[in-house]
N, C-alpha and C positions, 0 to 999 in steps of 0.2 A: 337884641344884644348879640354881638359876634361870639362865635365859639372860642373859648380860651384853650390854649394848648395844655394837654395833660402834663402834670408834673412828672419828672423822670422817676423811675423806680428808686426805692430807698437805697438799694445796693449798687446803683450806678456810680461810676467814678466821675467826679467833676472834671470839666475840661482842663482846668489849670493843673490838676494832679495827673491827668492823662498825659499832658505834654512832658511833665517831669519824669513820669514813668518811662516814656519812650526814650528820653535822653539818657537814662541810666541803665537801660537794658543792654546786654551785650549784643554785638552785631551778629547777624545770621552766620551760622557755621562756626561760631566760637564755642570751643569746648573747654570746660573748666579743667585746669591742670590738676591732676591727681597727685597728691603728695605721697611719695614713696620713700622708704628707707633705703639708704645706699646699700648696695649688695656687698657683702663681706666675703672676700676671697679666702677660702680655706686652703692653706698650704698643705700639700700632700705630706703624709708622715714620712720622716726619713727612715730609710731601711735600717734595720737593726744591725749593729756590728756583729760580724761572725764571732761566735764564742768558741774558743779552743776546746776540744773535747777533753774530758777527764781521762787520764791514763792510770793504770795501776802502778803503785810504787814498787820499788825493787823488793824482792823477797829477802828474808834474813840471810839465806845462803848467798845471794847475789851481793848483798851488802858486805858480807865477810870477804868474798872474793875481791871486791873493790878495795877494801882496806888492805888486803894482802898485796895486791898489785901496786897500790899507791906506796906502800912501804918499800917494795922492791925498786920502785922508780925514784926513791928518795924524795917523796912528795907527801905532804900532810893530808892529802885527799880533799882539801877545801877547794872546790871548783870555782866559786866566785872570785877568790883571790888569784887563782891561776889564770882565769879568763881575763881579768883586768890587767894582768901583767904582760900578756902576750903582745908582741909588736905587730899589731894588725890595724888596718884602717878601713874606712868605708863600711860596706855591707858586711864584710868578714868580721870587723870589730863589733858591729851591732849583733851579729849572730852569736859570737862568743859571749858578749855582754848580756844578752837576753836569754841565753840558753841555760838549761838545768841539767846537771849530770845525773843520769838514771843509774848507770853502773859501768864498770870497766870489765872487759872480758879478755882473758888470756888467749892468745892465738898461737898457732904452731910457729916454731922458730923463735919464741920468746917475744914476739910482737904483741901489741895491745890494741884493743878496739875500745874507743870511748863512745858509749851510747848516750846521745844528747837529746833532750826534748826542747823544742822551740815553739813559740806561740804563733808564728806567722810563716807561711810557706815562702813568702818573698825573701826571707832571710837566706834562703838557699841559692839565690840568684848571684850573678856576677862572679861565679867561681869561688864563692865564699867558703864552701866546704873544703875545696882543695887548698885554699890559702890557710885555713885553720889546721889542716893535716900537716902542711909544711911547717907551720909555727910550732906545733906540738912535737913533731919529729925532731926539730932542731932543739927544742927545750929539753927533751929527754934522751937525745942521742940514739934513738932507735926508730924503726918504722912504726908509725901510729896510724891506725885507721879511725875514721869517724863515721858513725851511723846516726841519722837523725830521724825523729818522729815528731809529728805535730801533737800538741797538747797544752793544757794549762800548766804554767810554770810558777814557781815560788822562790826557790833557793837559787837566785841568780846574782850576778855581779851588779846588774841594774837595780835589783831590790835592795842590795846592801848599800849601794850609793845613795838611793833615795832615802833609806833609813838614816844614814849618816848626815845627809843634807837636812832632814827634818830635825834631827837632834841639834845640829849647829844652829838652826833657826830658833829652836826653842830656847837654847842657852843665850842667844843674842837678845831675844825679847825679854828673857828673865833678867839679864844684866841691865838692860835699859830701864825696865820698870822699877828695879831696885836701886838705881843710881840716886844718890842724895839730892843732887840738883834737880833731876826730873821729878822726884817725889815732892820737892818743895814747890815747883811750878804747878804741879797738879793739885796740891793741897791749897795753896794760897791764891792761885789765879784760875783755877778750874781748867788748866791745860789738859789736853788729851793726846794720846798717841794715835796717829792716823793708822788704821789697820793696813798692813802691807808695806808700811814705810820703812820698817826695819829690815835690813838685808844682812844676812850672815856673811862674813868674809870667808 
């Protein structure tokens, strides 16, 4: 009796499965693509805006001198109103509009120096100080000097204008929301007022 071939080992792969395995295997040199998360670019932090330094307020004696000088000039001493009324344009107007009066100082010869505080050094550019000096001298009919310093400001024509604008806006919104027709539309039809759609005149 001829010798029979030995059966293949139990864990051997059948020929038909071997062919299928070869067909489905990736070609040589193929590397599986690694899934990676997209890189997120982190924007650099914006530089902080320069903060105007805090400056000491005028002393009581300086305040009294300012009030006395203002009375002699025939002026009520309210700098925001005076600054807004001056015939200035451009940077000179902005300097007057954004400046705060620290004090007035009497000079020899009856002249006066206005000490102003401004929030930005750029407001001194384009001859703005000289233009303000000319406007104040014309306003009071005498030689006026202007000295400026950098610092945080509060009592300015700009602050007054912003407060007045905010008050007009508040009144316009209040008038709209209390209008009978608007109230009816809101109550019966669920109408709403779009934020920012009301503009004060």
